[in-house]
C-alpha positions as CSV (number, residue, x, y, z in Angstrom):
1,M,105.2,62.1,208.7
2,I,106.2,58.6,209.4
3,E,104.2,55.9,208.2
4,V,103.2,53.0,210.3
5,Y,102.2,49.6,208.5
6,I,100.5,47.3,211.2
7,D,99.3,43.6,211.0
8,G,97.5,41.1,213.4
9,A,97.6,37.4,212.6
10,S,96.2,34.4,214.8
11,K,96.8,30.4,213.9
12,G,93.6,29.6,215.2
13,D,90.5,32.0,216.1
14,P,91.6,31.8,218.6
15,G,95.0,30.7,218.7
16,P,98.6,31.9,219.1
17,S,98.6,35.6,217.9
18,G,101.3,38.1,216.5
19,A,101.5,41.4,215.9
20,G,103.6,43.2,213.2
21,V,104.6,46.8,213.0
22,Y,107.0,48.3,210.0
23,I,107.9,52.0,210.1
24,K,109.0,54.1,207.5
25,N,110.6,57.4,208.6
26,G,112.0,59.0,205.7
27,K,114.9,56.6,204.6
28,E,115.0,54.7,207.3
29,Q,112.9,51.5,207.9
30,H,112.1,50.0,211.2
31,Y,110.5,46.5,212.0
32,Y,108.8,45.1,215.2
33,S,107.4,42.0,215.8
34,F,105.4,40.9,219.0
35,P,104.3,37.6,220.2
36,I,101.1,38.7,222.2
37,G,99.9,35.1,223.5
38,V,96.3,33.6,222.6
39,L,94.0,36.0,220.7
40,S,91.1,35.9,217.9
41,N,92.6,37.3,214.7
42,H,90.6,40.9,215.1
43,E,91.8,41.2,218.9
44,A,95.6,40.6,217.3
45,E,94.9,43.4,214.5
46,F,93.7,45.9,217.5
47,T,97.0,44.7,219.4
48,A,99.0,45.6,216.5
49,L,97.9,48.9,216.3
50,I,98.5,49.4,220.2
51,K,101.7,47.9,220.0
52,A,102.7,50.3,216.9
53,L,101.1,53.5,219.0
54,E,103.1,52.1,222.1
55,V,106.5,51.8,219.9
56,C,105.7,55.8,218.2
57,Q,105.0,56.9,221.9
58,N,108.2,56.0,223.0
59,D,110.7,56.3,219.7
60,F,108.4,59.2,217.5
61,P,106.6,61.2,220.3
62,D,106.3,64.5,218.5
63,E,105.6,62.8,214.8
64,I,102.6,62.8,212.8
65,L,101.5,59.4,212.6
66,S,100.4,58.2,209.2
67,V,98.9,54.5,210.1
68,R,97.9,51.6,207.5
69,S,96.0,48.5,208.1
70,D,94.7,45.9,206.2
71,S,91.8,45.5,208.7
72,K,88.4,47.0,207.8
73,L,87.1,46.0,211.3
74,V,89.6,48.3,212.9
75,V,90.0,50.9,210.9
76,D,86.3,51.3,211.1
77,S,86.2,51.3,214.3
78,I,88.7,53.9,215.1
79,E,87.1,56.2,212.4
80,K,83.7,55.9,213.9
81,S,84.9,55.6,217.5
82,S,82.7,52.7,218.4
83,T,82.4,49.0,217.6
84,K,79.5,46.7,217.7
85,Q,81.4,44.2,219.4
86,E,81.5,44.7,223.2
87,R,84.8,42.8,223.4
88,F,86.7,45.0,221.1
89,L,86.0,47.9,223.3
90,P,89.1,48.1,225.5
91,Y,91.3,47.4,222.7
92,L,89.3,50.8,221.1
93,R,89.7,52.8,223.8
94,K,93.4,52.0,224.4
95,A,94.4,52.8,220.6
96,E,92.1,56.4,221.1
97,E,94.0,57.2,224.1
98,L,97.2,56.4,222.8
99,S,96.6,58.2,219.6
100,E,95.9,61.3,221.2
101,T,99.1,61.8,222.4
102,F,100.4,62.7,218.9
103,P,100.3,65.8,217.2
104,Y,98.2,64.2,214.2
105,F,96.9,60.5,213.9
106,F,95.8,59.5,210.6
107,I,94.8,55.7,210.0
108,K,93.8,54.2,206.4
109,W,92.6,50.9,205.3
110,I,95.0,49.3,202.5
111,P,94.6,45.8,200.6
112,D,96.9,43.1,202.2
113,K,99.1,43.0,198.8
114,Q,100.4,46.4,200.3
115,N,100.9,45.4,203.7
116,K,103.5,42.7,203.2
117,H,105.9,43.9,205.9
118,A,103.8,43.9,208.7
119,D,102.2,40.6,207.8
120,E,105.5,39.0,208.0
121,L,106.3,40.1,211.2
122,A,103.2,39.3,212.5
123,R,103.5,35.8,211.2
124,K,107.1,35.4,212.5
125,A,105.8,36.6,216.1
126,I,103.6,33.5,215.9
127,H,106.7,31.4,215.7
128,D,108.5,33.1,218.5
129,Q,105.6,32.7,220.7
130,P,107.2,31.1,224.3
131,Q,106.2,27.5,224.4
132,S,104.2,26.6,227.4
């Protein structure tokens, strides 16, 4: 089982955004930072999950995934397979589609202080955003 920590960050709401993914696979650690354009903070959080699932699909396709996020909205949406806000539905459906490719997929809410690696990676991605 691999542990996947995710976080999305946005400078403004909406604003330049980034997704951070930190993966612990035994003693190995993997760090990913994705500039993701102009999004709301919640959209960035969903995008972080999608990016993490895409990375894991590519690099760890047969692993059991234990995802941790400090976004209650994302965790609750995945657990309930629904969202009250229509604009998040495409993100939810994409995350569900990707998560179904793994033998087992778990998601758990964690407090911000336990998600520092992913948070730093998401904030770094904001600064790595291509300038227009």
